[in-house]
C-alpha positions in Angstrom: 52.9 -10.9 -19.5 52.2 -13.6 -16.9 54.1 -16.8 -17.2 52.4 -20.1 -16.8 53.6 -23.3 -15.3 52.7 -26.9 -16.0 49.4 -27.8 -14.3 48.6 -24.2 -13.4 45.2 -24.0 -15.2 42.1 -25.5 -13.7 41.4 -27.3 -17.0 44.8 -29.1 -16.8 44.2 -30.0 -13.1 40.8 -31.5 -14.0 42.3 -33.5 -16.9 45.0 -34.9 -14.6 42.4 -35.8 -12.0 40.3 -37.6 -14.6 43.3 -39.5 -15.9 44.4 -40.5 -12.4 40.8 -41.6 -11.5 40.6 -43.7 -14.7 43.9 -45.4 -14.0 42.9 -46.2 -10.4 39.6 -47.7 -11.6 41.3 -49.8 -14.2 43.9 -51.1 -11.7 41.1 -52.0 -9.3 39.2 -53.8 -12.1 42.4 -55.7 -13.0 42.9 -56.7 -9.3 39.3 -57.8 -9.0 39.5 -59.8 -12.2 42.6 -61.6 -10.9 40.9 -62.4 -7.6 37.8 -63.7 -9.4 39.8 -66.0 -11.6 41.6 -67.5 -8.6 38.3 -67.8 -6.7 36.5 -69.5 -9.6 39.3 -72.0 -9.9 39.2 -73.1 -6.2 35.4 -72.7 -5.5 33.0 -74.3 -8.1 29.9 -73.0 -6.3 31.3 -69.4 -6.5 32.0 -70.0 -10.2 28.4 -71.1 -10.9 26.7 -68.1 -9.3 29.2 -65.5 -10.2 28.3 -64.2 -13.6 25.0 -62.5 -12.9 26.4 -60.5 -10.0 29.6 -59.6 -11.8 27.7 -58.2 -14.8 25.9 -55.8 -12.6 29.1 -54.8 -10.8 30.9 -54.2 -14.1 28.1 -52.1 -15.5 28.4 -49.9 -12.4 32.2 -49.6 -12.9 31.7 -48.7 -16.6 29.2 -46.0 -15.6 31.6 -44.5 -13.1 34.5 -44.6 -15.6 32.3 -42.8 -18.2 31.3 -40.1 -15.7 34.9 -39.5 -14.6 36.1 -39.4 -18.2 33.5 -36.8 -18.9 34.9 -34.7 -16.0 31.6 -34.8 -14.1 31.0 -35.3 -10.4 28.2 -37.5 -9.1 26.5 -34.3 -7.9 26.6 -32.7 -11.3 25.3 -35.8 -13.0 22.5 -36.2 -10.5 21.5 -32.6 -11.2 21.5 -33.2 -14.9 19.3 -36.3 -14.5 17.1 -34.7 -11.8 18.0 -37.5 -9.4 19.5 -37.7 -5.9 23.2 -38.2 -5.6 22.4 -41.4 -3.7 20.8 -42.8 -6.9 24.0 -42.2 -8.9 26.0 -43.8 -6.2 23.7 -46.9 -6.2 24.0 -47.2 -10.0 27.7 -47.0 -9.9 28.1 -49.4 -7.0 25.7 -52.0 -8.3 23.7 -51.6 -11.5 21.5 -54.6 -10.7 18.0 -54.3 -12.3 18.9 -51.0 -14.0 16.6 -50.3 -17.0 17.8 -49.6 -20.5 16.0 -46.2 -20.4 18.0 -45.3 -17.3 21.3 -46.2 -19.0 20.3 -44.2 -22.1 19.6 -41.1 -19.9 22.8 -41.6 -18.0 24.8 -41.8 -21.3 23.0 -38.8 -22.8 23.8 -36.7 -19.8 27.4 -37.5 -20.3 27.2 -36.6 -24.0 27.5 -40.3 -25.0 25.4 -42.9 -26.7 24.4 -46.3 -25.3 25.1 -49.4 -27.3 24.0 -52.9 -26.3 25.5 -55.9 -27.9 24.4 -59.5 -27.8 27.1 -62.2 -28.4 
């Protein structure tokens, strides 16, 4: 019988990679949020115009986190959606003017459902 070691299987390696990527993205978001809070405090004009751009940015980050958590590359997702990889990159970097139908397709390709909440 062949003995196995920790991290030997491809599945374990993929899981570790997904976890590391998620941790890195969350750390980046925390750093960005801290920077934004400081900048809003010292620059009133920045604070006034910030929200619309930040929402697009945050949606892109959420899309990237969901893809990584699903263990899927940008290339794999693009194939599933019949899109170019560059389109996935654009969505994840700045989801400005992205339609609900696009978000629904993205979520479905990841085996998830899209929920929209108004507060």
